[in-house]
VMD Tcl script that builds the backbone (N, CA, C; Angstrom):
set m [mol new atoms 330]
animate dup $m
set s [atomselect $m all]
$s set {name element resname resid chain x y z} {
  {N N MET 1 A -55.960 -2.509 19.079}
  {CA C MET 1 A -56.940 -2.407 20.110}
  {C C MET 1 A -57.944 -3.528 19.863}
  {N N HIS 2 A -58.131 -4.412 20.831}
  {CA C HIS 2 A -59.038 -5.533 20.710}
  {C C HIS 2 A -60.261 -5.289 21.588}
  {N N ILE 3 A -61.434 -5.454 21.002}
  {CA C ILE 3 A -62.685 -5.208 21.711}
  {C C ILE 3 A -63.650 -6.343 21.379}
  {N N ILE 4 A -64.371 -6.798 22.383}
  {CA C ILE 4 A -65.444 -7.748 22.141}
  {C C ILE 4 A -66.744 -6.964 22.176}
  {N N SER 5 A -67.451 -6.964 21.074}
  {CA C SER 5 A -68.705 -6.224 20.931}
  {C C SER 5 A -69.865 -7.204 20.933}
  {N N LYS 6 A -70.950 -6.803 21.538}
  {CA C LYS 6 A -72.148 -7.638 21.540}
  {C C LYS 6 A -73.267 -6.867 20.870}
  {N N VAL 7 A -73.672 -7.317 19.683}
  {CA C VAL 7 A -74.737 -6.693 18.923}
  {C C VAL 7 A -75.769 -7.770 18.610}
  {N N ASN 8 A -77.040 -7.488 18.898}
  {CA C ASN 8 A -78.125 -8.450 18.677}
  {C C ASN 8 A -77.824 -9.796 19.333}
  {N N ASN 9 A -77.317 -9.734 20.556}
  {CA C ASN 9 A -76.971 -10.921 21.350}
  {C C ASN 9 A -75.896 -11.792 20.711}
  {N N LYS 10 A -75.136 -11.246 19.780}
  {CA C LYS 10 A -74.016 -11.974 19.174}
  {C C LYS 10 A -72.721 -11.260 19.531}
  {N N GLU 11 A -71.782 -12.017 20.051}
  {CA C GLU 11 A -70.476 -11.438 20.365}
  {C C GLU 11 A -69.616 -11.419 19.115}
  {N N ARG 12 A -68.853 -10.329 19.011}
  {CA C ARG 12 A -67.988 -10.152 17.860}
  {C C ARG 12 A -66.658 -9.604 18.338}
  {N N PHE 13 A -65.579 -10.146 17.847}
  {CA C PHE 13 A -64.242 -9.691 18.212}
  {C C PHE 13 A -63.783 -8.669 17.179}
  {N N LEU 14 A -63.448 -7.461 17.656}
  {CA C LEU 14 A -63.001 -6.396 16.757}
  {C C LEU 14 A -61.517 -6.147 16.972}
  {N N ASN 15 A -60.796 -6.002 15.904}
  {CA C ASN 15 A -59.382 -5.657 15.955}
  {C C ASN 15 A -59.226 -4.314 15.250}
  {N N LEU 16 A -59.257 -3.227 16.031}
  {CA C LEU 16 A -59.249 -1.876 15.477}
  {C C LEU 16 A -57.888 -1.221 15.649}
  {N N ARG 17 A -57.490 -0.451 14.667}
  {CA C ARG 17 A -56.266 0.339 14.733}
  {C C ARG 17 A -56.546 1.759 14.228}
  {N N PRO 18 A -57.334 2.520 15.003}
  {CA C PRO 18 A -57.740 3.837 14.514}
  {C C PRO 18 A -56.660 4.914 14.650}
  {N N HIS 19 A -55.664 4.692 15.497}
  {CA C HIS 19 A -54.638 5.712 15.755}
  {C C HIS 19 A -53.245 5.137 15.518}
  {N N TYR 20 A -52.301 6.012 15.240}
  {CA C TYR 20 A -50.927 5.572 15.072}
  {C C TYR 20 A -50.130 5.656 16.370}
  {N N LYS 21 A -50.742 6.247 17.422}
  {CA C LYS 21 A -50.131 6.297 18.745}
  {C C LYS 21 A -51.057 5.637 19.756}
  {N N LEU 22 A -50.609 5.581 20.992}
  {CA C LEU 22 A -51.327 4.932 22.079}
  {C C LEU 22 A -52.754 5.450 22.251}
  {N N VAL 23 A -53.711 4.540 22.427}
  {CA C VAL 23 A -55.081 4.895 22.783}
  {C C VAL 23 A -55.158 4.886 24.298}
  {N N ARG 24 A -55.470 6.038 24.901}
  {CA C ARG 24 A -55.506 6.171 26.358}
  {C C ARG 24 A -56.875 5.907 26.962}
  {N N ASP 25 A -57.945 6.129 26.189}
  {CA C ASP 25 A -59.279 5.949 26.741}
  {C C ASP 25 A -60.253 5.680 25.608}
  {N N LEU 26 A -61.390 5.091 25.958}
  {CA C LEU 26 A -62.455 4.893 24.989}
  {C C LEU 26 A -63.788 4.957 25.702}
  {N N SER 27 A -64.820 5.260 24.941}
  {CA C SER 27 A -66.158 5.389 25.501}
  {C C SER 27 A -67.169 4.962 24.450}
  {N N PHE 28 A -68.081 4.062 24.836}
  {CA C PHE 28 A -69.158 3.681 23.928}
  {C C PHE 28 A -70.173 4.811 23.875}
  {N N PHE 29 A -70.818 4.954 22.721}
  {CA C PHE 29 A -71.679 6.091 22.458}
  {C C PHE 29 A -72.846 5.637 21.602}
  {N N GLU 30 A -73.911 6.415 21.581}
  {CA C GLU 30 A -75.088 6.170 20.738}
  {C C GLU 30 A -75.561 4.724 20.866}
  {N N ASN 31 A -76.035 4.383 22.077}
  {CA C ASN 31 A -76.561 3.040 22.370}
  {C C ASN 31 A -75.550 1.938 22.055}
  {N N ASP 32 A -74.297 2.220 22.339}
  {CA C ASP 32 A -73.197 1.275 22.148}
  {C C ASP 32 A -72.965 0.883 20.690}
  {N N SER 33 A -73.459 1.661 19.752}
  {CA C SER 33 A -73.231 1.369 18.339}
  {C C SER 33 A -71.985 2.070 17.808}
  {N N LYS 34 A -71.494 3.026 18.579}
  {CA C LYS 34 A -70.300 3.775 18.184}
  {C C LYS 34 A -69.298 3.764 19.346}
  {N N LEU 35 A -68.053 4.005 19.010}
  {CA C LEU 35 A -66.981 4.016 19.988}
  {C C LEU 35 A -66.145 5.263 19.779}
  {N N LEU 36 A -65.910 6.013 20.855}
  {CA C LEU 36 A -65.012 7.166 20.813}
  {C C LEU 36 A -63.673 6.746 21.401}
  {N N THR 37 A -62.576 7.095 20.739}
  {CA C THR 37 A -61.244 6.745 21.217}
  {C C THR 37 A -60.405 8.011 21.389}
  {N N ALA 38 A -59.641 8.074 22.489}
  {CA C ALA 38 A -58.762 9.213 22.783}
  {C C ALA 38 A -57.324 8.735 22.684}
  {N N SER 39 A -56.492 9.493 21.987}
  {CA C SER 39 A -55.142 9.014 21.695}
  {C C SER 39 A -54.049 10.047 21.956}
  {N N ASP 40 A -52.841 9.527 22.129}
  {CA C ASP 40 A -51.664 10.375 22.234}
  {C C ASP 40 A -51.363 11.126 20.935}
  {N N ASP 41 A -52.020 10.763 19.837}
  {CA C ASP 41 A -51.804 11.506 18.593}
  {C C ASP 41 A -52.560 12.842 18.589}
  {N N GLY 42 A -53.297 13.129 19.690}
  {CA C GLY 42 A -53.984 14.408 19.837}
  {C C GLY 42 A -55.401 14.434 19.289}
  {N N SER 43 A -55.878 13.299 18.816}
  {CA C SER 43 A -57.217 13.272 18.227}
  {C C SER 43 A -58.145 12.323 18.972}
  {N N VAL 44 A -59.439 12.515 18.693}
  {CA C VAL 44 A -60.490 11.612 19.141}
  {C C VAL 44 A -61.165 11.120 17.871}
  {N N LYS 45 A -61.407 9.818 17.813}
  {CA C LYS 45 A -62.049 9.268 16.623}
  {C C LYS 45 A -63.337 8.567 17.015}
  {N N LEU 46 A -64.350 8.753 16.168}
  {CA C LEU 46 A -65.636 8.101 16.330}
  {C C LEU 46 A -65.682 6.931 15.354}
  {N N ILE 47 A -65.879 5.728 15.897}
  {CA C ILE 47 A -65.855 4.512 15.094}
  {C C ILE 47 A -67.240 3.881 15.105}
  {N N ASP 48 A -67.726 3.529 13.932}
  {CA C ASP 48 A -68.959 2.765 13.822}
  {C C ASP 48 A -68.595 1.302 14.046}
  {N N ILE 49 A -69.168 0.699 15.074}
  {CA C ILE 49 A -68.781 -0.658 15.439}
  {C C ILE 49 A -69.202 -1.674 14.380}
  {N N SER 50 A -70.369 -1.521 13.793}
  {CA C SER 50 A -70.826 -2.518 12.819}
  {C C SER 50 A -69.949 -2.561 11.572}
  {N N SER 51 A -69.477 -1.411 11.104}
  {CA C SER 51 A -68.632 -1.379 9.901}
  {C C SER 51 A -67.137 -1.393 10.231}
  {N N GLU 52 A -66.811 -1.125 11.506}
  {CA C GLU 52 A -65.417 -1.031 11.973}
  {C C GLU 52 A -64.656 0.092 11.270}
  {N N LYS 53 A -65.374 1.140 10.871}
  {CA C LYS 53 A -64.781 2.279 10.167}
  {C C LYS 53 A -64.810 3.536 11.023}
  {N N VAL 54 A -63.793 4.369 10.863}
  {CA C VAL 54 A -63.778 5.688 11.489}
  {C C VAL 54 A -64.741 6.564 10.706}
  {N N VAL 55 A -65.730 7.132 11.400}
  {CA C VAL 55 A -66.720 7.966 10.721}
  {C C VAL 55 A -66.506 9.455 10.974}
  {N N GLN 56 A -65.706 9.795 11.986}
  {CA C GLN 56 A -65.432 11.203 12.269}
  {C C GLN 56 A -64.135 11.308 13.065}
  {N N ILE 57 A -63.349 12.327 12.772}
  {CA C ILE 57 A -62.127 12.625 13.517}
  {C C ILE 57 A -62.300 13.996 14.144}
  {N N PHE 58 A -62.042 14.084 15.446}
  {CA C PHE 58 A -62.135 15.341 16.173}
  {C C PHE 58 A -60.722 15.773 16.547}
  {N N GLU 59 A -60.292 16.914 16.015}
  {CA C GLU 59 A -58.961 17.429 16.282}
  {C C GLU 59 A -59.069 18.820 16.878}
  {N N GLY 60 A -58.136 19.169 17.755}
  {CA C GLY 60 A -58.156 20.486 18.381}
  {C C GLY 60 A -57.252 20.556 19.590}
  {N N HIS 61 A -56.958 19.426 20.198}
  {CA C HIS 61 A -55.999 19.420 21.304}
  {C C HIS 61 A -54.591 19.568 20.737}
  {N N LYS 62 A -53.725 20.195 21.514}
  {CA C LYS 62 A -52.342 20.424 21.082}
  {C C LYS 62 A -51.373 19.389 21.636}
  {N N ALA 63 A -51.908 18.409 22.366}
  {CA C ALA 63 A -51.107 17.314 22.925}
  {C C ALA 63 A -52.001 16.089 23.015}
  {N N GLY 64 A -51.465 15.009 23.553}
  {CA C GLY 64 A -52.216 13.768 23.667}
  {C C GLY 64 A -53.509 13.933 24.447}
  {N N VAL 65 A -54.546 13.240 23.989}
  {CA C VAL 65 A -55.853 13.258 24.654}
  {C C VAL 65 A -55.862 12.130 25.678}
  {N N THR 66 A -56.159 12.473 26.923}
  {CA C THR 66 A -56.058 11.505 28.014}
  {C C THR 66 A -57.372 10.825 28.358}
  {N N SER 67 A -58.518 11.465 28.080}
  {CA C SER 67 A -59.797 10.828 28.374}
  {C C SER 67 A -60.885 11.355 27.452}
  {N N VAL 68 A -61.918 10.527 27.289}
  {CA C VAL 68 A -63.107 10.892 26.531}
  {C C VAL 68 A -64.302 10.338 27.296}
  {N N ASN 69 A -65.286 11.207 27.549}
  {CA C ASN 69 A -66.461 10.819 28.334}
  {C C ASN 69 A -67.711 11.430 27.739}
  {N N SER 70 A -68.756 10.620 27.609}
  {CA C SER 70 A -70.029 11.157 27.130}
  {C C SER 70 A -70.682 11.962 28.242}
  {N N TYR 71 A -71.468 12.932 27.841}
  {CA C TYR 71 A -72.204 13.769 28.780}
  {C C TYR 71 A -73.620 13.231 28.824}
  {N N GLU 72 A -73.971 12.590 29.928}
  {CA C GLU 72 A -75.221 11.841 30.020}
  {C C GLU 72 A -76.472 12.687 29.819}
  {N N LYS 73 A -76.451 13.951 30.195}
  {CA C LYS 73 A -77.644 14.790 30.076}
  {C C LYS 73 A -77.918 15.223 28.641}
  {N N GLU 74 A -76.928 15.159 27.794}
  {CA C GLU 74 A -77.076 15.560 26.395}
  {C C GLU 74 A -76.406 14.490 25.537}
  {N N GLY 75 A -77.201 13.694 24.858}
  {CA C GLY 75 A -76.713 12.514 24.153}
  {C C GLY 75 A -75.725 12.742 23.033}
  {N N SER 76 A -75.624 13.941 22.517}
  {CA C SER 76 A -74.704 14.179 21.408}
  {C C SER 76 A -73.432 14.902 21.837}
  {N N VAL 77 A -73.249 15.083 23.139}
  {CA C VAL 77 A -72.103 15.847 23.652}
  {C C VAL 77 A -71.139 14.922 24.384}
  {N N PHE 78 A -69.836 15.174 24.186}
  {CA C PHE 78 A -68.829 14.466 24.959}
  {C C PHE 78 A -67.711 15.427 25.343}
  {N N LEU 79 A -66.956 15.046 26.360}
  {CA C LEU 79 A -65.866 15.876 26.881}
  {C C LEU 79 A -64.547 15.141 26.744}
  {N N THR 80 A -63.480 15.907 26.538}
  {CA C THR 80 A -62.136 15.329 26.493}
  {C C THR 80 A -61.199 16.123 27.383}
  {N N THR 81 A -60.186 15.434 27.895}
  {CA C THR 81 A -59.108 16.089 28.630}
  {C C THR 81 A -57.800 15.770 27.912}
  {N N SER 82 A -56.774 16.588 28.214}
  {CA C SER 82 A -55.535 16.440 27.460}
  {C C SER 82 A -54.324 16.880 28.272}
  {N N PHE 83 A -53.168 16.435 27.798}
  {CA C PHE 83 A -51.900 16.913 28.355}
  {C C PHE 83 A -51.683 18.395 28.054}
  {N N ASP 84 A -52.480 18.975 27.151}
  {CA C ASP 84 A -52.340 20.408 26.833}
  {C C ASP 84 A -53.032 21.321 27.855}
  {N N LYS 85 A -53.498 20.723 28.966}
  {CA C LYS 85 A -54.104 21.459 30.086}
  {C C LYS 85 A -55.479 22.034 29.750}
  {N N THR 86 A -56.216 21.363 28.857}
  {CA C THR 86 A -57.556 21.829 28.515}
  {C C THR 86 A -58.590 20.721 28.672}
  {N N VAL 87 A -59.824 21.156 28.882}
  {CA C VAL 87 A -61.002 20.297 28.781}
  {C C VAL 87 A -61.783 20.856 27.601}
  {N N LYS 88 A -62.145 19.990 26.680}
  {CA C LYS 88 A -62.919 20.436 25.520}
  {C C LYS 88 A -64.288 19.764 25.526}
  {N N ILE 89 A -65.284 20.523 25.077}
  {CA C ILE 89 A -66.644 20.028 24.927}
  {C C ILE 89 A -66.910 19.929 23.427}
  {N N TRP 90 A -67.367 18.761 23.008}
  {CA C TRP 90 A -67.595 18.483 21.593}
  {C C TRP 90 A -69.068 18.141 21.376}
  {N N ASP 91 A -69.580 18.467 20.200}
  {CA C ASP 91 A -70.958 18.144 19.854}
  {C C ASP 91 A -70.971 17.365 18.539}
  {N N LEU 92 A -71.554 16.174 18.566}
  {CA C LEU 92 A -71.615 15.357 17.361}
  {C C LEU 92 A -72.498 15.969 16.283}
  {N N ARG 93 A -73.512 16.755 16.684}
  {CA C ARG 93 A -74.401 17.363 15.686}
  {C C ARG 93 A -73.639 18.357 14.824}
  {N N SER 94 A -72.818 19.193 15.450}
  {CA C SER 94 A -72.045 20.174 14.683}
  {C C SER 94 A -70.685 19.620 14.268}
  {N N ARG 95 A -70.338 18.448 14.822}
  {CA C ARG 95 A -69.062 17.780 14.533}
  {C C ARG 95 A -67.865 18.675 14.833}
  {N N SER 96 A -67.976 19.417 15.949}
  {CA C SER 96 A -66.904 20.348 16.285}
  {C C SER 96 A -66.810 20.576 17.792}
  {N N CYS 97 A -65.745 21.268 18.171}
  {CA C CYS 97 A -65.552 21.684 19.557}
  {C C CYS 97 A -66.443 22.890 19.806}
  {N N VAL 98 A -67.231 22.834 20.887}
  {CA C VAL 98 A -68.142 23.936 21.193}
  {C C VAL 98 A -67.742 24.683 22.463}
  {N N GLY 99 A -66.654 24.242 23.101}
  {CA C GLY 99 A -66.185 24.932 24.300}
  {C C GLY 99 A -64.855 24.389 24.775}
  {N N THR 100 A -64.052 25.279 25.371}
  {CA C THR 100 A -62.739 24.890 25.901}
  {C C THR 100 A -62.519 25.574 27.228}
  {N N ALA 101 A -62.043 24.812 28.202}
  {CA C ALA 101 A -61.636 25.369 29.496}
  {C C ALA 101 A -60.162 25.071 29.690}
  {N N ILE 102 A -59.415 26.091 30.088}
  {CA C ILE 102 A -57.974 25.925 30.333}
  {C C ILE 102 A -57.750 25.740 31.812}
  {N N THR 103 A -56.957 24.746 32.173}
  {CA C THR 103 A -56.653 24.453 33.573}
  {C C THR 103 A -55.180 24.730 33.840}
  {N N GLY 104 A -54.763 24.544 35.077}
  {CA C GLY 104 A -53.381 24.836 35.437}
  {C C GLY 104 A -52.406 23.699 35.233}
  {N N SER 105 A -52.932 22.509 34.923}
  {CA C SER 105 A -52.036 21.367 34.753}
  {C C SER 105 A -52.686 20.346 33.824}
  {N N PRO 106 A -51.883 19.401 33.314}
  {CA C PRO 106 A -52.458 18.366 32.456}
  {C C PRO 106 A -53.520 17.576 33.219}
  {N N LEU 107 A -54.558 17.162 32.527}
  {CA C LEU 107 A -55.655 16.436 33.141}
  {C C LEU 107 A -55.684 14.996 32.643}
  {N N TRP 108 A -56.064 14.085 33.540}
  {CA C TRP 108 A -56.150 12.672 33.171}
  {C C TRP 108 A -57.579 12.231 32.941}
  {N N ASP 109 A -58.564 12.945 33.522}
  {CA C ASP 109 A -59.945 12.505 33.395}
  {C C ASP 109 A -60.901 13.649 33.703}
  {N N CYS 110 A -62.104 13.542 33.192}
  {CA C CYS 110 A -63.132 14.557 33.495}
  {C C CYS 110 A -64.414 13.876 33.918}
}
mol reanalyze $m
mol bondsrecalc $m
mol representation Tube
mol addrep $m
């Protein structure tokens, strides 16, 4: 996964490989200092852009994660959708899933 990051008005090319399967979506987080990635391996990973390290792994979906989106009204919350027919709500403060909704079919985005 190749990303061009701009920190302190300096562009930086990042070559990240946080997952062993396809990355389907990504979302910048915490004033663009972190990156959330959603993968077919069923996990979401939080990456610190400055260190290029995975700082947290969120697991709980039973199939590939199709999207990851921050929740604008609450800065520490994000949502994921999956081929497992669920939408999950995650909180960075507790570093866990705080809610799950089951739908009738696989979801591509929330």
